[in-house]
C-alpha positions in Angstrom: 0.0 0.0 0.0 1.4 3.4 -1.0 1.3 6.2 1.4 0.6 9.8 0.4 3.5 12.0 1.2 2.9 15.6 2.1 5.4 18.4 1.7 5.2 21.6 3.5 5.8 25.0 2.1 7.7 27.4 4.3 5.9 30.7 4.8 8.9 32.7 3.4 9.5 30.4 0.5 7.5 29.7 -2.6 9.1 26.3 -3.1 8.3 23.1 -1.0 11.0 22.2 1.4 12.5 18.9 0.3 13.6 16.4 2.9 11.1 17.4 5.5 7.6 16.2 5.9 5.1 16.7 8.6 1.4 16.8 8.8 -0.5 19.9 9.8 -3.8 20.2 11.7 -5.2 21.4 8.3 -5.1 17.9 6.9 -6.6 16.4 10.0 -9.4 18.9 10.0 -9.9 18.4 6.3 -10.3 14.6 6.8 -12.7 15.1 9.6 -14.8 17.4 7.5 -14.8 14.9 4.6 -15.9 12.2 7.0 -18.7 14.3 8.3 -19.9 15.2 4.8 -19.8 11.5 3.7 -21.7 10.5 6.8 -24.4 13.1 6.1 -24.7 11.8 2.5 -24.9 8.2 3.9 -27.6 9.2 6.4 -29.6 11.0 3.6 -29.4 8.0 1.3 -30.4 5.5 4.0 -33.4 7.8 5.0 -34.6 7.9 1.4 -34.7 4.1 1.0 -38.2 2.8 0.4 -39.6 0.2 2.9 -40.0 -2.2 0.0 -38.4 -2.8 -3.4 -35.0 -1.3 -2.8 -33.1 -1.1 -6.1 -29.6 -2.6 -6.3 -28.2 0.7 -7.4 -29.4 2.3 -4.2 -27.6 -0.3 -2.1 -24.4 0.1 -4.2 -24.3 3.8 -3.5 -24.7 3.2 0.2 -21.9 0.6 0.1 -19.6 3.0 -1.7 -20.2 5.7 0.8 -19.5 3.3 3.7 -16.3 2.2 2.0 -15.2 5.8 1.5 -15.9 6.6 5.1 -13.9 3.6 6.3 -11.0 4.7 4.0 -11.0 8.3 5.4 -11.2 7.1 9.0 -8.2 4.8 8.4 -6.3 7.7 6.8 -7.2 9.9 9.8 -6.1 7.2 12.3 -2.8 6.8 10.4 -2.2 10.5 10.4 -2.9 10.8 14.1 -0.5 7.9 14.8 2.2 9.5 12.8 1.7 12.8 14.6 2.2 10.9 17.9 5.4 9.3 16.5 4.0 5.8 16.4 4.9 3.6 13.5 2.1 3.0 11.0 1.6 -0.5 9.8 
């Protein structure tokens, strides 16, 4: 599995600083917002399901949203572990 690398840009420089990488609160906040948005979409989709005759496409969309939420949560957990200095598996 490939990890996404983030490079920081020093405030005084226009170029990314090579050789240093760290994660900012911005990425953590961004992930949290993305998770919240996906959960809202998931809740809306689930609420709109009919009591009978659910179409396969409706279930596929719900499953895709659940998978996306799991991926974002995993990424957020890895980010938090890295910030604490724990090795990520």
